[in-house]
Every structure is written in structure tokens, then in C-alpha cells.
Backbone as a chain_set.jsonl record, in Angstrom:
{"seq": "MMVNIAVCDDKQESLDIIQKELVKAANNLNITIETYLYMDGNEVVDLICNNKEEFDILFLDIDMPNISGLEVAKKIRDAGSDIILIFISAHEQYVFESIDYNPFRLFDDYGLYIRKNKIEEEIEYSLKRAYKRISSENAKSIVVKTEDGEVRLKHTSIMYFEVYARRMSVFTNDNQKRNLVGRKTMK", "coords": {"N": [[14.039, -67.85, -281.562], [11.427, -67.64, -279.169], [10.729, -65.604, -276.745], [9.316, -65.726, -273.6], [7.965, -63.802, -271.394], [6.68, -62.142, -268.138], [5.19, -59.388, -266.999], [5.211, -58.154, -263.5], [3.584, -55.744, -262.055], [1.982, -53.163, -259.352], [0.997, -51.237, -260.486], [-0.295, -49.647, -263.566], [0.795, -47.471, -265.138], [3.369, -47.827, -264.841], [3.542, -51.159, -265.798], [2.97, -50.124, -268.46], [5.198, -48.606, -269.371], [7.217, -50.425, -268.551], [6.802, -52.157, -270.789], [7.538, -51.198, -272.806], [9.857, -50.388, -272.471], [11.049, -52.674, -272.993], [10.212, -54.111, -275.358], [11.488, -52.492, -277.124], [14.271, -52.31, -276.169], [14.859, -55.35, -276.813], [14.451, -55.039, -279.431], [16.474, -53.794, -280.135], [18.303, -55.566, -279.158], [18.07, -57.838, -281.03], [16.029, -59.419, -279.909], [13.115, -62.305, -280.099], [10.184, -60.954, -278.103], [7.805, -62.175, -276.027], [5.158, -60.396, -274.574], [3.283, -60.221, -271.396], [1.058, -58.836, -269.282], [0.267, -58.448, -265.357], [-0.793, -57.201, -263.092], [-1.562, -57.845, -260.268], [0.254, -59.844, -258.134], [-0.5, -62.544, -256.581], [-1.813, -63.984, -259.008], [-0.217, -64.45, -260.287], [1.713, -65.947, -259.134], [-0.109, -67.864, -258.916], [-0.457, -68.907, -261.665], [2.127, -69.266, -261.987], [2.816, -71.538, -260.413], [1.275, -72.834, -260.687], [1.201, -74.376, -262.956], [0.449, -73.106, -265.101], [1.178, -71.392, -267.269], [3.853, -71.191, -269.004], [6.315, -69.139, -268.081], [9.537, -67.34, -269.387], [11.225, -65.243, -268.39], [10.47, -63.203, -265.556], [9.851, -60.406, -264.619], [9.291, -58.365, -261.38], [7.675, -56.563, -259.917], [8.609, -55.204, -256.071], [7.201, -53.832, -254.527], [3.81, -54.199, -253.587], [0.567, -53.526, -252.957], [-1.529, -56.102, -251.07], [-0.065, -58.745, -251.605], [4.185, -58.852, -251.485], [6.448, -58.384, -254.212], [8.621, -60.158, -253.169], [7.506, -61.573, -251.258], [6.117, -63.261, -253.441], [8.326, -64.185, -254.988], [9.599, -65.51, -253.552], [7.166, -68.141, -253.092], [7.569, -69.135, -255.403], [9.823, -69.514, -255.917], [9.398, -71.663, -253.936], [8.273, -73.122, -255.064], [9.759, -74.395, -256.492], [10.364, -73.699, -259.021], [12.176, -72.475, -261.604], [12.415, -70.396, -263.155], [13.712, -66.707, -264.353], [14.039, -64.156, -262.613], [13.906, -60.583, -261.575], [13.851, -58.338, -260.436], [11.792, -55.268, -259.776], [12.051, -51.874, -259.032], [11.133, -49.019, -257.04], [12.615, -48.567, -255.086], [15.311, -48.754, -253.631], [16.789, -49.962, -251.069], [15.078, -52.57, -251.128], [16.585, -54.173, -252.237], [19.162, -55.887, -251.182], [17.549, -57.362, -249.604], [16.027, -58.937, -251.655], [18.12, -60.746, -252.936], [17.971, -62.917, -251.081], [16.325, -64.635, -252.398], [17.118, -65.55, -254.816], [17.608, -63.76, -257.143], [18.323, -64.18, -259.774], [19.767, -66.398, -261.254], [22.88, -66.905, -262.612], [25.193, -67.966, -263.269], [27.68, -66.43, -262.272], [26.725, -64.457, -260.825], [24.626, -62.918, -258.838], [21.927, -61.723, -258.677], [19.459, -59.361, -260.658], [18.255, -56.602, -259.939], [16.758, -53.883, -261.276], [16.057, -50.153, -261.326], [13.658, -48.296, -260.655], [13.737, -45.562, -261.665], [15.761, -45.585, -263.087], [15.174, -47.099, -265.269], [15.345, -47.191, -268.407], [17.733, -47.02, -268.759], [18.96, -49.571, -267.42], [17.481, -52.155, -268.309], [18.042, -53.344, -271.027], [19.975, -54.672, -270.167], [19.137, -55.843, -268.617], [17.913, -57.873, -270.05], [19.932, -58.528, -271.623], [21.707, -60.137, -270.688], [19.357, -62.5, -269.761], [18.079, -63.421, -271.687], [21.102, -64.171, -272.532], [21.45, -66.549, -270.698], [18.758, -68.758, -270.732], [19.78, -69.382, -273.499], [21.656, -70.979, -273.025], [20.626, -72.484, -271.901], [18.475, -73.416, -273.704], [20.421, -75.139, -275.13], [20.797, -77.028, -273.666], [19.035, -79.107, -273.656], [16.282, -81.806, -274.81], [14.005, -82.485, -277.947], [10.935, -83.965, -277.342], [8.96, -86.411, -279.269], [5.589, -85.94, -278.56], [2.098, -87.174, -277.098], [0.789, -85.401, -277.596], [2.11, -83.477, -278.83], [4.858, -82.062, -279.666], [7.596, -81.226, -277.056], [9.63, -79.508, -275.931], [12.008, -80.443, -273.973], [13.877, -79.384, -270.941], [17.395, -80.772, -269.764], [17.615, -81.277, -266.892], [15.263, -81.19, -266.482], [14.676, -83.446, -266.531], [13.452, -86.763, -264.813], [13.663, -89.975, -265.534], [13.829, -92.136, -267.866], [11.158, -94.453, -268.991], [9.935, -98.038, -269.978], [8.45, -99.854, -271.513], [6.752, -102.612, -272.667], [8.042, -101.721, -275.219], [6.98, -99.278, -275.323], [8.031, -95.857, -274.891], [8.328, -93.916, -271.793], [8.505, -90.325, -270.33], [9.527, -88.871, -267.446], [9.297, -86.016, -265.641], [10.815, -83.687, -263.663], [8.263, -82.663, -262.081], [6.2, -83.884, -262.024], [5.072, -85.184, -264.066], [4.449, -87.553, -266.741], [5.475, -88.399, -270.137], [4.477, -89.831, -272.423], [5.791, -90.799, -275.041], [5.673, -90.736, -278.957], [5.22, -93.055, -280.494], [7.427, -96.488, -281.238], [9.425, -97.02, -279.243], [13.126, -98.09, -277.911], [15.41, -97.919, -275.227], [17.97, -97.737, -276.39]], "CA": [[13.666, -68.31, -280.319], [10.471, -66.961, -278.498], [10.893, -65.5, -275.468], [7.271, -64.684, -272.633], [8.276, -62.31, -270.504], [5.871, -61.836, -267.525], [5.627, -58.224, -265.718], [4.037, -58.093, -262.186], [3.943, -54.632, -261.432], [0.631, -53.077, -259.063], [0.127, -49.991, -261.627], [-0.804, -49.697, -264.801], [1.545, -47.146, -265.306], [4.562, -48.626, -264.624], [3.524, -51.715, -266.25], [3.194, -49.509, -270.104], [6.262, -48.023, -269.965], [8.302, -50.827, -268.487], [6.712, -53.137, -272.093], [7.902, -50.06, -273.849], [11.335, -50.42, -273.019], [11.244, -54.316, -273.009], [9.346, -54.141, -276.687], [12.964, -50.839, -277.592], [15.387, -53.396, -275.64], [15.043, -56.675, -277.55], [14.843, -55.113, -280.705], [17.651, -53.503, -280.316], [19.652, -56.59, -279.277], [17.242, -58.802, -282.232], [15.153, -61.26, -279.44], [11.317, -62.211, -280.142], [9.943, -61.689, -276.903], [5.897, -61.907, -276.049], [5.107, -59.934, -272.794], [2.523, -60.52, -270.525], [1.12, -58.055, -268.151], [-0.639, -58.287, -264.88], [-1.336, -56.347, -261.561], [-1.785, -59.268, -259.146], [1.227, -61.246, -257.592], [-0.79, -63.803, -256.673], [-2.245, -64.137, -260.196], [1.511, -65.097, -261.119], [1.815, -67.531, -258.415], [-0.788, -68.773, -259.123], [0.267, -69.442, -263.145], [3.956, -70.215, -262.658], [3.189, -72.731, -259.875], [0.535, -74.441, -261.215], [2.116, -74.518, -264.59], [-0.608, -73.013, -266.223], [1.78, -70.691, -267.728], [5.553, -71.18, -269.192], [7.455, -68.014, -268.737], [11.074, -67.251, -269.266], [11.719, -64.198, -267.743], [9.75, -62.208, -264.828], [10.085, -58.821, -263.863], [8.745, -58.458, -260.355], [8.646, -55.082, -258.764], [8.877, -55.53, -254.86], [6.547, -52.806, -253.613], [2.747, -53.812, -254.089], [-0.385, -54.621, -252.066], [-1.862, -57.448, -251.052], [1.41, -59.719, -252.021], [4.828, -57.917, -252.393], [6.687, -59.039, -255.13], [9.347, -60.714, -252.558], [6.849, -63.164, -251.418], [5.604, -63.674, -254.986], [9.45, -64.698, -254.962], [9.703, -67.051, -252.234], [6.329, -68.724, -253.472], [7.678, -69.183, -256.719], [11.403, -70.463, -255.373], [9.166, -72.846, -252.991], [6.69, -74.312, -256.163], [10.635, -75.316, -257.618], [11.083, -72.502, -260.357], [13.33, -72.413, -261.605], [12.036, -68.591, -263.877], [14.859, -65.993, -264.128], [13.499, -63.288, -262.143], [14.302, -59.605, -262.067], [12.742, -57.335, -259.834], [12.392, -54.105, -260.38], [11.342, -51.259, -257.001], [11.709, -48.037, -257.117], [13.216, -48.419, -253.636], [16.42, -49.59, -253.529], [16.842, -50.916, -250.142], [15.496, -54.073, -251.3], [17.801, -54.941, -253.028], [19.445, -56.691, -250.43], [16.058, -58.252, -249.237], [15.748, -59.43, -252.601], [18.893, -61.494, -253.137], [17.696, -64.187, -250.427], [15.445, -65.607, -253.501], [18.117, -65.578, -256.171], [16.416, -63.404, -258.296], [18.907, -64.216, -261.778], [20.529, -68.217, -261.288], [23.158, -66.613, -263.785], [26.506, -68.012, -262.556], [28.231, -65.797, -260.816], [25.301, -63.234, -260.429], [23.137, -63.155, -257.819], [20.523, -61.327, -258.911], [19.648, -58.121, -261.543], [17.948, -55.422, -260.069], [16.003, -53.071, -261.594], [15.393, -48.997, -260.699], [12.523, -47.611, -261.242], [13.668, -44.186, -261.99], [16.565, -45.954, -263.779], [14.85, -48.475, -266.431], [15.519, -47.016, -269.787], [19.391, -47.519, -268.76], [19.039, -50.657, -266.929], [17.146, -52.596, -268.426], [18.425, -53.372, -271.864], [21.461, -55.014, -269.979], [18.78, -56.889, -268.066], [17.254, -58.795, -270.856], [20.865, -59.263, -272.352], [22.021, -61.337, -269.727], [18.832, -63.711, -269.091], [18.884, -64.11, -272.956], [21.98, -65.553, -272.737], [21.184, -67.745, -270.084], [18.005, -69.214, -271.572], [19.817, -69.318, -274.55], [23.088, -71.676, -272.539], [19.943, -73.687, -271.264], [17.941, -74.192, -273.88], [21.137, -76.153, -275.468], [20.817, -78.267, -273.22], [17.47, -79.582, -273.703], [15.821, -82.035, -275.728], [12.56, -82.31, -277.997], [10.303, -85.189, -277.773], [7.515, -86.283, -279.246], [4.415, -86.658, -277.309], [0.948, -87.832, -277.722], [-0.1, -83.771, -276.955], [2.999, -82.791, -279.556], [6.336, -81.831, -279.781], [7.53, -80.976, -276.264], [10.872, -79.158, -275.097], [12.375, -80.75, -271.782], [15.373, -79.277, -270.137], [17.926, -82.04, -269.59], [17.592, -80.778, -265.822], [14.434, -81.175, -265.697], [13.734, -85.194, -266.356], [13.786, -87.581, -263.729], [13.753, -90.587, -265.617], [12.79, -92.435, -268.601], [11.079, -95.601, -268.916], [9.941, -98.726, -271.152], [7.163, -100.837, -271.063], [5.935, -102.95, -273.814], [8.118, -101.001, -276.635], [6.804, -97.914, -275.609], [8.508, -94.631, -273.818], [7.365, -92.89, -271.145], [9.629, -89.558, -269.696], [8.943, -88.977, -265.996], [10.096, -85.064, -265.263], [10.392, -83.169, -261.849], [7.152, -81.801, -262.057], [5.553, -85.012, -261.419], [4.605, -85.752, -265.258], [3.903, -89.054, -267.035], [4.619, -88.158, -271.161], [3.733, -91.276, -273.716], [6.901, -90.6, -276.654], [4.953, -91.784, -279.839], [6.728, -94.436, -281.422], [7.473, -97.618, -280.46], [11.273, -96.461, -279.347], [14.082, -98.412, -277.418], [16.348, -97.603, -274.66], [19.409, -97.329, -276.864]], "C": [[12.84, -67.301, -279.63], [10.735, -67.303, -277.005], [9.359, -64.862, -274.841], [8.023, -64.552, -271.279], [7.004, -62.427, -269.535], [6.426, -60.482, -266.834], [4.849, -58.369, -264.824], [4.612, -56.431, -261.655], [1.767, -54.137, -260.431], [-0.22, -51.557, -260.086], [0.693, -49.902, -262.921], [0.046, -49.224, -265.738], [2.478, -47.227, -265.8], [4.557, -50.281, -265.792], [3.979, -51.558, -267.916], [4.531, -49.192, -270.18], [7.1, -49.584, -269.24], [8.37, -52.259, -269.994], [7.454, -52.316, -272.868], [9.289, -50.333, -274.24], [11.532, -51.551, -273.362], [11.407, -54.206, -274.622], [11.695, -53.372, -277.316], [13.884, -51.916, -277.464], [15.461, -54.612, -276.613], [14.65, -56.523, -279.313], [16.027, -54.181, -280.989], [19.258, -54.952, -280.032], [18.956, -58.277, -280.212], [16.729, -59.736, -281.214], [13.853, -61.03, -279.809], [11.119, -62.497, -278.438], [7.869, -61.447, -277.296], [5.985, -61.304, -274.456], [4.057, -60.085, -272.603], [2.419, -59.642, -269.097], [0.733, -58.48, -266.487], [-0.352, -57.805, -263.692], [-1.165, -56.526, -260.263], [-0.714, -59.631, -258.852], [0.648, -62.485, -257.589], [-1.541, -64.537, -257.522], [-1.077, -64.997, -260.983], [1.705, -65.991, -260.45], [1.265, -68.068, -259.069], [-0.677, -69.958, -260.898], [1.15, -70.062, -263.033], [3.857, -71.296, -262.132], [2.424, -73.619, -260.091], [0.673, -74.981, -262.245], [0.963, -74.588, -265.641], [-0.155, -72.064, -267.018], [3.177, -70.735, -267.862], [6.19, -69.473, -270.052], [8.683, -68.223, -268.288], [11.965, -66.496, -268.207], [10.154, -63.478, -266.521], [10.376, -60.881, -264.312], [9.451, -58.527, -262.648], [8.928, -56.913, -259.744], [8.034, -55.727, -257.382], [8.036, -54.498, -254.107], [4.912, -52.914, -253.919], [2.125, -54.449, -252.768], [-0.845, -55.458, -252.326], [-0.406, -58.77, -251.197], [2.529, -58.653, -252.45], [5.212, -59.074, -253.097], [8.031, -60.099, -254.263], [8.517, -61.819, -251.796], [6.085, -63.893, -252.537], [7.444, -64.581, -254.946], [9.876, -66.152, -254.405], [8.326, -68.36, -252.358], [7.014, -69.604, -255.026], [9.163, -70.064, -256.447], [10.726, -71.806, -254.82], [8.658, -73.853, -253.911], [8.986, -75.193, -257.025], [10.871, -74.543, -259.102], [11.836, -72.294, -260.816], [13.592, -70.59, -263.202], [13.424, -67.819, -263.188], [13.47, -64.689, -263.435], [14.62, -62.086, -262.145], [13.464, -58.499, -261.349], [13.364, -56.055, -259.571], [11.213, -53.155, -258.559], [12.008, -50.424, -257.378], [12.384, -47.358, -255.146], [14.897, -49.349, -253.494], [17.031, -50.328, -252.396], [16.611, -52.146, -250.144], [16.09, -54.649, -252.232], [18.599, -56.374, -252.552], [18.643, -57.949, -250.079], [15.665, -59.688, -250.73], [16.963, -60.438, -253.087], [19.098, -63.373, -252.046], [16.953, -64.888, -251.209], [15.779, -65.74, -255.185], [17.141, -65.269, -257.069], [16.927, -63.975, -259.936], [20.106, -65.623, -261.025], [21.777, -68.115, -262.583], [25.028, -66.531, -263.373], [26.868, -67.309, -261.843], [27.312, -64.273, -260.342], [24.732, -64.024, -259.469], [22.112, -62.776, -257.827], [20.458, -60.267, -260.069], [18.528, -57.3, -260.214], [17.305, -53.902, -260.659], [15.323, -51.622, -260.879], [14.401, -48.419, -261.103], [12.833, -46.496, -262.013], [15.223, -44.393, -263.361], [16.405, -46.766, -265.068], [15.016, -48.471, -267.548], [16.992, -47.103, -269.696], [19.515, -49.483, -268.7], [18.529, -51.917, -267.017], [16.931, -53.332, -269.822], [19.528, -54.707, -271.315], [20.663, -56.446, -269.502], [18.623, -58.14, -268.597], [18.506, -59.851, -271.469], [20.878, -60.376, -271.965], [21.108, -62.236, -269.365], [18.589, -63.818, -270.161], [19.647, -65.113, -273.388], [22.158, -66.537, -271.677], [20.472, -68.901, -270.641], [18.379, -69.934, -272.591], [20.667, -70.586, -274.201], [21.055, -72.742, -272.592], [19.299, -74.198, -272.972], [18.956, -75.626, -275.127], [21.627, -77.273, -274.941], [19.789, -79.224, -272.297], [17.421, -80.944, -274.756], [14.803, -81.837, -275.71], [11.984, -83.293, -277.949], [8.885, -84.801, -278.025], [6.762, -86.894, -279.288], [3.357, -86.939, -278.026], [0.02, -86.461, -277.542], [0.716, -83.528, -278.081], [4.656, -82.369, -279.557], [6.465, -80.917, -278.323], [9.729, -80.459, -276.18], [11.066, -79.752, -273.81], [14.199, -80.291, -271.783], [15.947, -80.728, -269.387], [17.623, -81.715, -267.71], [16.365, -81.529, -265.282], [12.9, -82.621, -265.667], [14.876, -85.98, -265.338], [14.161, -88.675, -264.366], [13.195, -91.094, -266.794], [12.275, -94.469, -268.652], [10.724, -96.534, -270.479], [9.348, -99.937, -271.061], [6.571, -101.0, -272.109], [6.766, -101.794, -275.027], [7.669, -98.825, -276.923], [7.253, -96.916, -274.623], [7.971, -93.835, -273.287], [8.933, -92.247, -270.979], [9.07, -88.718, -268.817], [9.93, -86.962, -265.744], [9.769, -84.555, -263.801], [9.293, -82.811, -261.852], [5.857, -82.24, -262.124], [4.437, -85.199, -263.08], [5.056, -86.563, -266.214], [4.211, -87.722, -268.756], [5.452, -89.369, -271.823], [4.837, -89.954, -274.739], [5.669, -91.331, -277.473], [5.946, -92.327, -280.221], [6.874, -95.099, -280.783], [9.591, -97.338, -280.451], [11.683, -97.881, -278.027], [14.871, -98.003, -276.183], [17.488, -96.945, -275.256], [18.674, -96.045, -277.57]], "O": [[13.319, -66.183, -279.438], [10.879, -68.327, -276.336], [8.6, -64.001, -275.285], [8.487, -65.316, -270.432], [6.052, -62.885, -270.167], [7.527, -60.323, -266.309], [3.704, -58.719, -265.109], [5.654, -56.095, -261.094], [0.696, -54.629, -260.785], [-1.365, -51.135, -260.251], [1.865, -50.048, -263.268], [0.304, -49.802, -266.794], [2.725, -46.875, -266.954], [5.535, -50.466, -266.516], [4.778, -52.246, -268.552], [5.088, -49.566, -271.212], [8.053, -49.661, -270.015], [9.313, -53.005, -270.254], [8.108, -52.889, -273.74], [9.844, -50.47, -275.331], [12.377, -51.615, -274.255], [12.521, -54.207, -275.146], [12.7, -53.96, -277.717], [14.315, -52.473, -278.474], [16.513, -54.615, -277.252], [14.573, -57.409, -280.164], [16.396, -53.93, -282.136], [20.407, -55.133, -280.433], [19.32, -59.437, -280.016], [16.907, -60.924, -281.484], [13.37, -59.9, -279.887], [11.488, -63.427, -277.721], [7.131, -60.951, -278.147], [6.669, -61.676, -273.502], [3.41, -60.151, -273.647], [3.211, -59.639, -268.155], [1.397, -59.517, -266.496], [0.724, -58.24, -263.283], [-0.783, -55.764, -259.375], [-0.379, -60.047, -259.961], [1.02, -63.413, -258.308], [-1.999, -65.614, -257.14], [-1.083, -65.833, -261.886], [1.92, -67.063, -261.016], [1.774, -68.817, -259.903], [-0.781, -71.167, -261.105], [1.353, -71.141, -263.59], [4.409, -72.255, -262.671], [2.554, -74.825, -259.881], [0.251, -76.117, -262.462], [0.606, -75.401, -266.493], [-1.067, -71.634, -267.725], [3.831, -70.341, -266.896], [6.382, -68.955, -271.152], [9.057, -68.89, -267.323], [12.915, -66.844, -267.506], [8.993, -63.397, -266.922], [11.384, -60.677, -263.635], [8.351, -58.254, -263.13], [9.911, -56.326, -259.292], [7.156, -56.588, -257.429], [8.306, -54.389, -252.911], [4.446, -51.913, -254.464], [2.554, -55.258, -251.945], [-0.863, -55.907, -253.472], [-0.307, -59.64, -250.332], [2.325, -57.799, -253.314], [4.803, -60.228, -252.97], [8.404, -60.974, -255.045], [8.967, -62.964, -251.78], [5.542, -64.992, -252.421], [7.389, -65.807, -254.854], [10.265, -67.271, -254.739], [8.491, -69.424, -251.761], [6.653, -70.723, -255.391], [9.355, -71.208, -256.859], [11.229, -72.899, -255.08], [8.589, -75.065, -253.711], [9.213, -76.151, -257.764], [11.532, -74.957, -260.054], [12.552, -71.564, -260.13], [14.548, -70.093, -263.797], [14.007, -68.055, -262.13], [12.312, -64.534, -263.823], [15.789, -62.241, -262.499], [12.489, -57.931, -261.842], [14.51, -55.688, -259.313], [10.39, -53.488, -257.707], [13.113, -50.539, -257.909], [12.474, -46.327, -254.481], [15.164, -50.527, -253.257], [17.765, -51.281, -252.657], [17.324, -52.961, -249.56], [15.86, -55.672, -252.878], [18.689, -57.456, -253.133], [18.941, -59.137, -250.207], [15.235, -60.84, -250.682], [16.455, -61.152, -253.953], [19.815, -64.367, -252.164], [16.788, -66.026, -250.771], [15.13, -65.919, -256.216], [16.249, -65.927, -257.605], [16.221, -64.138, -260.932], [21.125, -65.416, -260.365], [21.78, -68.986, -263.452], [25.799, -65.58, -263.247], [26.504, -67.365, -260.669], [27.548, -63.346, -259.568], [24.463, -65.214, -259.31], [21.227, -63.269, -257.129], [21.558, -60.195, -260.617], [18.07, -58.227, -259.547], [17.691, -52.861, -260.128], [14.37, -51.689, -260.102], [14.475, -47.977, -262.249], [12.227, -46.379, -263.078], [15.555, -43.582, -264.226], [17.348, -47.053, -265.805], [14.928, -49.561, -268.113], [17.526, -47.295, -270.788], [19.933, -50.312, -269.508], [18.827, -52.792, -266.204], [15.86, -53.917, -269.981], [19.809, -55.618, -272.095], [21.03, -57.603, -269.708], [18.95, -59.209, -268.082], [18.475, -61.056, -271.719], [20.38, -61.393, -272.446], [21.585, -63.061, -268.586], [18.921, -64.999, -270.253], [19.483, -66.149, -274.032], [23.059, -67.366, -271.806], [21.086, -69.901, -271.015], [17.758, -70.955, -272.887], [20.514, -71.464, -275.05], [20.678, -73.53, -273.459], [19.66, -75.291, -273.409], [18.461, -76.601, -275.694], [22.417, -78.134, -275.329], [19.699, -79.725, -271.176], [18.402, -81.158, -275.467], [14.158, -81.38, -274.767], [12.531, -84.029, -278.771], [8.089, -83.938, -277.656], [6.706, -88.035, -279.747], [3.366, -87.005, -279.256], [-1.201, -86.467, -277.384], [-0.132, -83.162, -278.895], [5.338, -83.285, -279.096], [5.68, -79.977, -278.203], [10.721, -81.158, -276.385], [10.398, -79.57, -272.792], [15.218, -80.693, -272.344], [15.297, -81.523, -268.708], [17.113, -82.809, -267.47], [16.252, -82.189, -264.25], [11.73, -82.837, -265.349], [16.087, -85.969, -265.118], [15.321, -88.869, -264.004], [12.06, -90.677, -267.027], [12.995, -95.431, -268.386], [10.993, -96.163, -271.622], [9.83, -100.934, -270.524], [5.934, -100.113, -272.675], [6.022, -101.059, -275.677], [7.814, -97.892, -277.713], [6.869, -97.09, -273.466], [7.214, -93.024, -273.82], [10.014, -92.795, -271.192], [8.233, -87.887, -269.168], [11.159, -86.91, -265.721], [8.85, -84.861, -263.041], [9.474, -82.067, -260.888], [4.8, -81.617, -262.225], [3.213, -85.317, -263.041], [6.191, -86.307, -266.615], [3.632, -86.639, -268.837], [6.636, -89.697, -271.745], [4.661, -88.761, -274.985], [4.902, -92.174, -277.008], [7.16, -92.13, -280.266], [6.626, -94.857, -279.602], [10.517, -97.442, -281.255], [10.819, -98.493, -277.399], [14.964, -96.868, -276.651], [17.962, -95.883, -274.855], [19.341, -95.219, -278.194]]}, "num_chains": 1, "name": "protein.A"}
């Protein structure tokens, strides 16, 4: 299973370090990842909120110009995204503010927060926990054949199915209708 990871930080040097550590952690954990690097929080908000990209995890710097990581998180959560948020910052005082955005929804975890000065030690743990959640959610999904190809839908994203003239459609909570290929019955 491929894990798509977005990383947003306003400094290229930090992006390079985070990417290098993610690759190292993924190799240690035997996880296949694809990383996407961004220096602008507004771009990340646009990509996620407008369903232009599908990311599983977002590593997000809190202290950025123009739009802070906390503002990015608020916009993403307000749009209904359940992406795994893992905050990264050199400022430990932000950890309590980040909890308001439920950065990491995993069982009893209230969030993961990586300190930039401890990134080498903390990133592998964060990736391991996030992967565990993603694996658990994938077990709670179905793959359907649509006119656009095969699509994996999380059970929680399905609002309802509709059958009309033996043509089945599935409606999801992102206001999309997907027509299934072939003649189907509700059974």
C-alpha cells in the first residue's frame, strides 16, 4: 500500500530534512511512501479542501508566514477532511494550541507533535502510528468499479446507494455521485 504524504514548511532546508527522515523511517518500517513538498500553506489548503490531491498524512509546520500551520489545520478540518495531521515546530509552546485541531485522530491519541530539534528521533514513531491508522481505515473500505475506474471508498464516506433501472450509483459525503459499472441490484 502506497502512503501519500504532504509536507508543508516555509523553509526549503526543513523540507529537505523532513523528506530525508521520512524516507529513512519508511525504509526502516518497510512502508512505501510518496512525498509531496510545499512551501505555501494556502496551496495545501486549496489542494486538500478542493479535492485536487489525495494525501493520507500532512506533516505541517506551525510557524509560517502568510498563513500559520494552525490556520491551515483549521481550514482543512472545517472543510471536513480527516487527513492525519502531524505538526512540526521549533516552538514547543504551540503543542497545546495544536490540540484544538485534533491533529491525529487515532484511538486515544490527541495528536502528534514533532519538535524540529528532535526530528530524527520522533518522525519514525509518528509515521508508524499514522500507518497503523491508515491500515485500519483501509480495512474499513470497499473498492468499486466506476465509469472512471476502480475507486476505494471508506465506509465513513458513503452516504447512500441508489438503484435506478438496474444502474447503481453511490453518493459520498463530498457531494459526489459515482456510477458503478455493470448492472447491479441492491442485494
